[in-house]
Every structure is written in C-alpha cells, then in structure tokens.
N, C-alpha and C positions, 0 to 999 in steps of 0.2 A: 510556492513551489507551483510549475508548470506541468500539466500532466504529461507532455514528453520527459523533462526532467525523472518524472516517476515513473514512466515505464523503462529509461535508460537504469536507474538505479535497481529498478527491480531484476533487468536480466543479466546488471553486471553481476548483481548478488547470488543468483541462481547461477552464472558463469560460475563464482567461487564454490558454489559448493557439490558442483558437480567438479572441477578443476580439480575441489580435494577430494571427493572419493575416488577420484582415477587415481589419484596421485599412493594415498594409504591402502589402494585395493578393496576398499570395503566394497561389497556384494548385498545389494538392494533391488527389491522389485520395482521401487518406488520411480518413476519416472520424470523426463523435465516440465509435465503439465501438473505431479502430485505437488514436487518443487515449486511451482508455479501459486499453485491454490494453496500451500503451506507460506509463502514469502507474501502474499499477497493478503493475507486478515489484516494485516494494521493497515491497509486502507480503507476499509469497512468502516472504524475507528474515526478516520479524517472524514470521511463521508456523510457518516450520520451527526455529526458536532454541526457540519458545513449545513446539512440539511434542516437541525436544529432552529439553529442561527436563521437562517432564511425567513424560516417559518414561524418562527415566536416574535413574539408582541414587544418584547423587550428589544428587540436586536433590531423591530422596527422601525421601534423608538431612537434608536440610539442612531442609526444612521443618516435618518430623515431629518435629526432634531427637534422633533416632538415635545412640547413639553409634559 
C-alpha cells in the first residue's frame, strides 16, 4: 500500500463517519481532527512492524541472503 492510497482510505473513512453522524443527527463535541486521530491509530502498528523489520538482524539477513 502506498502512502497516497493510505491517506485516501483514511479520508474516505472519516467522510463516511461524518456523513453517518450527519444522517443520524448525532450530536458530538468531536471534530474531524479527533476522528482523524482515532482512525489513524491503525497505521501506528504498520509503521512499528516496518521499523522492526528494517532494523532487525533476521530481516536484514532475509533481504540480503546472508547465511
């Protein structure tokens, strides 16, 4: 997944949430930035795993085929 598609999915998810809140007439004090923060937590795990793979010795050997 590229960064631009991840941002696109994040924006789509926020728009669906805001549209649903509008249609259901839900009153909330949360702003779109709050929803962005809540929806963005899933990307933290992806980034943490990628950083671990980059800096771990096993991943280095796997990528560079060092026995």
